[in-house]
C-alpha positions as YAML, in Angstrom:
chain: A
units: angstrom
residues:
- id: 1
  name: UNK
  ca: [-8.25, -12.28, -132.78]
- id: 2
  name: UNK
  ca: [-9.45, -15.48, -134.47]
- id: 3
  name: UNK
  ca: [-10.36, -16.96, -131.09]
- id: 4
  name: UNK
  ca: [-12.47, -13.90, -130.33]
- id: 5
  name: UNK
  ca: [-14.36, -14.25, -133.63]
- id: 6
  name: UNK
  ca: [-14.97, -17.95, -133.02]
- id: 7
  name: UNK
  ca: [-16.44, -17.15, -129.59]
- id: 8
  name: UNK
  ca: [-18.71, -14.54, -131.15]
- id: 9
  name: UNK
  ca: [-19.78, -16.95, -133.87]
- id: 10
  name: UNK
  ca: [-20.66, -19.64, -131.29]
- id: 11
  name: UNK
  ca: [-22.56, -17.07, -129.22]
- id: 12
  name: UNK
  ca: [-24.53, -15.96, -132.30]
- id: 13
  name: UNK
  ca: [-25.35, -19.61, -133.14]
- id: 14
  name: UNK
  ca: [-26.47, -20.22, -129.57]
- id: 15
  name: UNK
  ca: [-28.68, -17.14, -129.62]
- id: 16
  name: UNK
  ca: [-30.14, -18.18, -132.99]
- id: 17
  name: UNK
  ca: [-31.06, -21.56, -131.49]
- id: 18
  name: UNK
  ca: [-32.73, -19.85, -128.56]
- id: 19
  name: UNK
  ca: [-34.65, -17.59, -130.95]
- id: 20
  name: UNK
  ca: [-35.76, -20.61, -133.03]
- id: 21
  name: UNK
  ca: [-36.96, -22.37, -129.87]
- id: 22
  name: UNK
  ca: [-38.87, -19.28, -128.80]
- id: 23
  name: UNK
  ca: [-40.50, -19.00, -132.23]
- id: 24
  name: UNK
  ca: [-41.63, -22.61, -131.91]
- id: 25
  name: UNK
  ca: [-43.07, -21.88, -128.45]
- id: 26
  name: UNK
  ca: [-44.89, -18.84, -129.81]
- id: 27
  name: UNK
  ca: [-46.46, -20.95, -132.56]
- id: 28
  name: UNK
  ca: [-47.60, -23.51, -129.98]
- id: 29
  name: UNK
  ca: [-49.09, -20.82, -127.77]
- id: 30
  name: UNK
  ca: [-50.83, -19.23, -130.75]
- id: 31
  name: UNK
  ca: [-52.36, -22.58, -131.70]
- id: 32
  name: UNK
  ca: [-53.48, -23.21, -128.11]
- id: 33
  name: UNK
  ca: [-54.95, -19.70, -127.86]
- id: 34
  name: UNK
  ca: [-56.81, -20.20, -131.14]
- id: 35
  name: UNK
  ca: [-58.32, -23.47, -129.88]
- id: 36
  name: UNK
  ca: [-59.28, -21.99, -126.51]
- id: 37
  name: UNK
  ca: [-60.81, -18.94, -128.17]
- id: 38
  name: UNK
  ca: [-62.78, -21.09, -130.62]
- id: 39
  name: UNK
  ca: [-64.11, -23.22, -127.72]
- id: 40
  name: UNK
  ca: [-65.06, -20.07, -125.81]
- id: 41
  name: UNK
  ca: [-67.02, -18.75, -128.80]
- id: 42
  name: UNK
  ca: [-68.75, -22.13, -129.18]
- id: 43
  name: UNK
  ca: [-69.70, -22.20, -125.48]
- id: 44
  name: UNK
  ca: [-71.03, -18.65, -125.64]
- id: 45
  name: UNK
  ca: [-73.22, -19.62, -128.61]
- id: 46
  name: UNK
  ca: [-74.50, -22.70, -126.75]
- id: 47
  name: UNK
  ca: [-75.23, -20.56, -123.68]
- id: 48
  name: UNK
  ca: [-77.21, -18.10, -125.79]
- id: 49
  name: UNK
  ca: [-79.24, -20.95, -127.30]
- id: 50
  name: UNK
  ca: [-79.87, -22.42, -123.84]
- id: 51
  name: UNK
  ca: [-80.99, -19.03, -122.53]
- id: 52
  name: UNK
  ca: [-83.39, -18.64, -125.45]
- id: 53
  name: UNK
  ca: [-84.79, -22.11, -124.77]
- id: 54
  name: UNK
  ca: [-85.30, -21.23, -121.10]
- id: 55
  name: UNK
  ca: [-87.06, -18.00, -122.00]
- id: 56
  name: UNK
  ca: [-89.31, -19.89, -124.44]
- id: 57
  name: UNK
  ca: [-90.16, -22.47, -121.78]
- id: 58
  name: UNK
  ca: [-90.90, -19.75, -119.22]
- id: 59
  name: UNK
  ca: [-93.25, -18.09, -121.70]
- id: 60
  name: UNK
  ca: [-94.98, -21.41, -122.33]
- id: 61
  name: UNK
  ca: [-95.39, -22.04, -118.60]
- id: 62
  name: UNK
  ca: [-96.80, -18.55, -118.11]
- id: 63
  name: UNK
  ca: [-99.23, -19.13, -120.97]
- id: 64
  name: UNK
  ca: [-100.37, -22.42, -119.45]
- id: 65
  name: UNK
  ca: [-100.79, -20.78, -116.04]
- id: 66
  name: UNK
  ca: [-102.93, -18.09, -117.66]
- id: 67
  name: UNK
  ca: [-105.06, -20.74, -119.37]
- id: 68
  name: UNK
  ca: [-105.55, -22.58, -116.08]
- id: 69
  name: UNK
  ca: [-106.55, -19.38, -114.29]
- id: 70
  name: UNK
  ca: [-109.04, -18.53, -117.04]
- id: 71
  name: UNK
  ca: [-110.66, -21.96, -116.96]
- id: 72
  name: UNK
  ca: [-111.06, -22.21, -113.17]
- id: 73
  name: UNK
  ca: [-114.30, -20.27, -113.11]
- id: 74
  name: UNK
  ca: [-115.83, -21.88, -116.18]
- id: 75
  name: UNK
  ca: [-118.50, -24.55, -115.88]
- id: 76
  name: UNK
  ca: [-117.89, -27.23, -118.44]
- id: 77
  name: UNK
  ca: [-121.04, -29.09, -119.46]
- id: 78
  name: UNK
  ca: [-119.04, -32.17, -120.45]
- id: 79
  name: UNK
  ca: [-118.60, -33.06, -116.78]
- id: 80
  name: UNK
  ca: [-122.38, -33.23, -116.15]
...
C-alpha cells in the first residue's frame, strides 16, 4: 500500500512540474502576443498617417494642376 502511495505522490509531483512548465510557456506566449499586438497597432497608426499624407499630396497636386490649367489662357504682361 505504501508503494502505491509513493507512486501516486511521484506522479502528482511530475504532473505539477508539467503544469508549472506550461504556465511559464503561457506567460511567454502572452508576452509575445502583447508585443506583436502592440507592433500591429503601431503599424496601423503609421499606415493611417501615411495614407493621410498621400491624400494631402494628391489634393495639392490637383490644386496645382487646376492653377496651371487656369493660367494657360492668360496673357501675362510681364513677359512683354
